N, C-alpha and C positions, 0 to 999 in steps of 0.2 A: 695233200699239206706239206710231207717230207720233201717231196720237188719243190713246194715255192720257197719251202726253207732255204734248200743247197741254192736255189736261183737267186733269194734275198743272199746268203753268207759269199757267193760267190759275185754278185756284183759289188757288195759292202768292199769284199779286200780288193779287188779291184780299184775302188773309189782309194779304198785305204792306201794301197801301194802308188798312186800318181801322186797322193798329197805326203806322204812320208819320205819319198826318195825324189822330190823334186829337188832342183838345187837351194842350199842354204847359205847364208854367211856363218862363217867358223866363229865361237864365241870368242871374247878377247882373253878369257880367263879361263882356267879348265873345269870344270863341271866340280860343282861338293865332293868331296867323300859322301858316299852312300850310307856311311853311320850316323851322319846328322841325318835329325829327325826335320822330317819331310813339313814344309811349310804347308798350310792353308792358303787358296787365295781369295782374298776379301772379295768377294760378292758387292757387285754394284748393279744398281737397274742395266738392264742389257741395251747397250745403243746400236748393234748390228749384230743380224743372225744371218750367216752364211750358210746358204744351200750349194751342195756340190750339185754339176748339172746329172750327174747320176741319180741322186735323190731326185732332184726335180721332173725327170723325166721318169723314175719308175713309180710318180704320186701320180702324175697326168694316167701313163698308160694305165695304173691298176685300178684308179679312179671311172676312166671309160670301160674297161672291161669289166669294173662291177655294174655299172649303171646299165650295159648290155645286158649280163644275168640277170639281177634285182632290181630295175628299174628304180624306183624314187626312193628305196629304200636306202639309210644312212650307211658311211663304212668310216675305216676310219685307221690311222696309223701310229706308232707310237715311233719319236724320233730320238735315234739314237747320235749323240759325237760328244765334242770338247766343249769344254767351258771355260773361261776366261773370265777375267774381272769383269770387263764391261762385254763380251763378245762370244758369240756360240757361234761352232761351226758343225752342221747336221752332215754326217759320213754314211747312215744308214737309217730306216726302215723298217719297222715290225709291221705286220698288218694284223686287222682287227681281229682276223685266221676265221677257217672253213665253219669253225662251230662258233663263229660270235652269234649273240643276239640282236638280228637288227630288225628296224622297222621306219616309220615315215618320222619318226618322231623321234628317233634312240638308235643310241649304238653302246651295246655291253659287250667288250673287247674276250677274247679267251686268253685271260691272261696267264693259264697253265702254259700254252702253245708258246706265248710270247714269252714268260720265263724262261722257258728253255733255250729258246729261237738267241735270247739275249746272251744268253750261256755260250752258245755257240761262235755266235758273231764277236765275242768281246775275246775270245781265246786268241784271237789277232791282235788285239790291244784293252789292256786291263785298263786303259786312262775313259776308255768310253764309258760316257753316263745318258743315263734319261734326260732328254730336254725337254721335250715334251709329248704333248698330244696332238693331232689335229683329227678334224673329221670334217666328214661332206655334210649338206643340207641339202634337202629334197627338190631339185629341180635347181639348185645354183650350189657355187662353190663359196658367193661372198655374204650371201645372207643369213644371219641364224635362224632359228626355228623359235616357235613361240617357248619351247621348255626351255633349251639353251636362253634367251631373254629373261626369263625368268629367275632360271639359276643363277645365272651369270649377275645378272641385279643383285641376287642377296650374298653373293660371295663377296661381289666387289664393296658392299656396303660393310662387309665385315673386316676388310682389311686395314 
């Protein structure tokens, strides 16, 4: 578990370094003094979600490994990244965990391990936030299980 966490943190830091140190345009005005209160971004529905190459590779590699070891059981990840008004950039994943409760119709994440991993990963950038959760379905990445369909139908009805 610790090796997986360290590997994930290493991948994340590599992706973060690439995204933070890419060439950028300089602002026309100097940044506001830090004594001013931070204004919250007014969130709107997402129009775009960008997934970094490293995160995409990680998701598919870990999915393939999970299928080899656990067959049809579901698995999942918490997605961490940066949220802006209408966009989100996924920079890291946290796996469901070695002690996650999984079956062919469910996955209950190891939330204690993910909380610890999130703290470790956020040491590099405090702006990171949980963007969402993704999980697999038996035999397919594209089709929800009956339980997901029923649960999502109830959830959407309450929006």
